[in-house]
N, C-alpha and C positions, 0 to 999 in steps of 0.2 A: 794891893791895887784896887780892892773893892769889887763891887758887882755892878753891872750895867743897870741904869735906873729903870728901864722898862721891865727888866726881870724882877727888880725889887718891888715895883708897883704891882706887878702881877702876883707876886708872892704875898703882898700885903692885902690882897683882895680888892684893890682899887678898880682894876679892869683887866681885860685880856692884854697880851703883849702888844697886839696891833693897836688897840685903843690907847694903851699907855704911850705908844709912840706919837699918836695924835695929840695927846695932852702935852707932851714935851714940845712938839712943834708949835703948839699954840701958846707956849710960854706960861702954862698954868702950874708948872712944877718948879719948886725952889729947893735948893740945898744950902743950908746954913744962911738963909735969907737972900741968896742970890739966885736969879733965874737960871735954871739948868737947860742944857742943850741935849738934843738927841745924841746918844753915843757916850755920854759922860757916865762915870762910875761913882759909886758912893759906898760908904760903910755904914750900915744901919746901926751899928753899935756906937759909933762916934759922931756921925753926921745927923743933922736934923733935916728930914725930908718932908716936904709939905706939898699938898695938892689943893689949890684954891684956899690956902691958909690953914688947912686941916692936916695935922701931923699924921704920917703914915708909919705904922709899926707892923712887925710881922704878926700874923694871926694864924690860929689853928685852921687848917683847911677843912672845909665842910662840903659835902656832896649830897644833894637832894634830887630825887626823881619825882617828876610831876607829870600827871596826865592833863595836858592842856585841853580845855574844852573849846568849842567854837565860840566866837564872840569875845575872846579875851586876847589882848595884845601880848606878844613876846618881848616885852621891854620893861624897864624899871619904872618908868613914869610916862604919862601922856598929857600933853598940854591941853587936850580937849576933854580931859576928865574921863576917858573911857577906861574900863577895867583892865588891869594888867596882871600878869602871872604872879608877881610878887604879893599881890593882895590875897592870893590863895593860901599863903603861909602865915603863921603867926607873926605879927608885926615885930615883936621883940626878937624873934629868930632872925628875921631879915636885917634888922638894924644892927644887931650884935655881930652877925657873921658877915654882913655886907655882901650878900649874895647877888649874883647877876645871872641872867639866862644865857645858855650856850646853844647855838644852833636854832635860829628863829623859825617859827612857823607863822604863816600869815593869819589874818583874823579869822578866816573861815576854815582853817585846817586844825586838825586835832592830833593828840598823841604825845609821844615821849618828848620831854624837855628836861635837860639837866640844868640845875641851879647850883652854882658853886662860887667860891671866892678864890679858886686856884687858876690863875691866869695861864700857867704852863699847860695844865690839862686842857683848858679851853683852846689854846693854840694847837695842841696835838689833834684835837677833834675837828677843828675848823680849817686849818691851813690847807690850801688846795694841793700842795705837793705831797702831803702826807696821807692822802687817799683813805680817809675813814669812811666806811660804808654806812649808808642810811637805807633802811628798808621801809617801804610804805605799802599799805593796802588802799587801793584806789577804786572807788565805785564810779562808773561812768554810765551815761545813757546809751542805750542800744547794745549791740553785740559786735565788737570789733572783729573784722575778718582776720584770717591768718596773714594776709598781705599787710594789713594795717599794723598788726603786732610786729611783723618783721621790720616795717618802717620805723616803729618806735624803738626797736632794738638797735637798728643801724644809726638812727638819727633823723630828726624831722626838720625840714626847712621852715624857719620862722622869719619874721621881719628883720631880725638882727643876725641872721645866718643859720647854718645847720647846727642842730644840737649834737653834742657828743652822745655816744650810744648809751643804752640802758639795758640792764638785765631784766628780761621779762620772765617772771616765774609763773606760778599756777594761776589760771584764769577760770572763772565760774560764771555762767550765765544765769541770771535770775529772771526766768521767763515771765512770771506774772507781772513784775514791775518793768519788764523790758530794760533791764540794767545788767551790767556785768561788773564783777570784781576782778581786779588785776593786781598781782603782787609785783612790785617794782623795787629794784635795788640800784641805788645811785651812789656816786662818790662826791661830786662837787659840780657846780655849774651856775646857771643863770637864775635870776629871780623868777619864781612861778613857772619854772620850766615844765613841770608835769602838767599843770593846768593848760598852759599854752600849747604844748605838744599834742595833748589829747583833743583839745578843741580844734586844732588844725586838721586832725584826722577825722573830725566829724563826730566825736564822742565826748561832749563836755563832762567835766568832773562834777559829780554830785556830792561826793564825800572823799576826804583824803585824811588818812590816819598814819602817823609815823609809828612803827612798831619796834624799830631797833635803831640804835646809833652806836657804831663800834661794838663793844662787848655788852652794852646795856640793852635790856629788853623791857618793853612796857608791861608784859604779863597781864594780870587781871586787875591792875590798878584802875579804880573807877575814875571817870572824868571829874576833874576838879580836885582830886585827891593828890597828896604829896607825902613823901616819906624819905628819911635818910637812907642812903645806900646800905645794904647789908655788908658785913665784913668781906664776904666773897665777892660781891659786886665791886666794892671799893678796890680790892686787890687786883681784880681783872682790869678795872679802869686805869689804875696807876701803872700796871704792867703795859697796857696798850700805849699809854703816853710815853713811857720810858723807851719802848721799842721804836718810837717815832721821833725821839729827841735827836738833834744833830750830834754826830760824833766829832771829836777833835780831829783836825787835819793832821796827817802824818807826814806830809811832804816836807815841811820845814825842818823836821828833826832827822828824817831818814834820807832825805834827798830824793825820795820817790815822787811820783807824780801827785800833786795835790788833788783833793776831791773837789767836785763842782760845788760852788757856794750855794747854800740854802737847801741842799738836798741831803737827807740822811742816808746812810748805807742801807737801812731797812727800806726806806721809800724807793730808792733806786733799784733795789733788788726786786721789788714788786712791779716796777713800771713795765717790764716786758713779760710779766706773768699773768695769765688769766686768773680770775677769781674761781671759786669752786665750780660755778657753772661755765659752760663753754660759750655762753652768750656774752657779748661785750657789756661794759658798764659805763654809765654816764657820769659826768662831772656836775655836782649839784651842791650848792651852799645854802640856799634859802628857798623854801617851797611856798 
C-alpha cells in the first residue's frame, strides 16, 4: 500500500510533517509526474517523488545542536538578507543533509535550537498535543512580586485572551542592575508569550535563553556554535519521539472502543498528570 506522502517527505528531510502537508495542498508534490494530493501513499522504491521538480530520496537522519545567538533568524533563508541559523553551520553540511530548524526562537532570543532533517522527530517535539517541555532562563527588569509570579504561573490576560499556565522555577534578584532572573518551563502556546506576559506584569524581558527542549540541554555550548548530537543525546531524542508517536488503533480489530484521533497513549496519559513540579505548565510553541 505504500507510505503516506507527508511521512515520506519528512523522512527524506524535505520538511516537517506539517510543512509537508502544506506542500501537498499547494500542489508542489508530484508522484510519477502527476500532482499528488494530501493523504496519498507512495512507495519510494518504485515511485518517483518530486517536490518543485527535485526528486526526493531517503536520507540518513542527522541531528545538530545549535546555540542560537541574538540577531540571527531561526529560518532557512530570509528575503531581506538577514543572517539565519543555517549560516552558522558549514555550507556543505547544510546542503548535503538538508537540515532545517526545529522550534523557532525570535530574533532577540537565544539558546538551544535543534537542526535536523528528521520530520518525525520535529513533529514529536512541536505538535501541541505531545507536550514537549521547553525550559527558559528569562532576565527581566525590576523584581517581580510573589503575586506577579503567581499570576504568571496561573496565566496572564493578554489582548488575545488569558495565557495557559507556566511553571515558575528558581528566581534570583540582581540588585545592582535592578533585574531578576526567572526559570520558566513551558509546553506550547502563543507567539512571544513569555515576552508579552512579563511585559503585562510590568517587567519587560531583557534577555531570554532557551536551556532545554525535551531531553536536549544547551549545556556550555557557546553562542553561535553548533555540533552533532552525542550518541547518548541522539538515543534520548529518538526515544522521546517514539514515546510520543501515535499508536495503532485497537478498536477495529478487537471490537473495543477506538482511541481518540490524533492523541497518542503516552500524550493522553500525561494530560491529567502534573509535571515534576506542582506548579502548572504553559502551552508554548514559539518564543
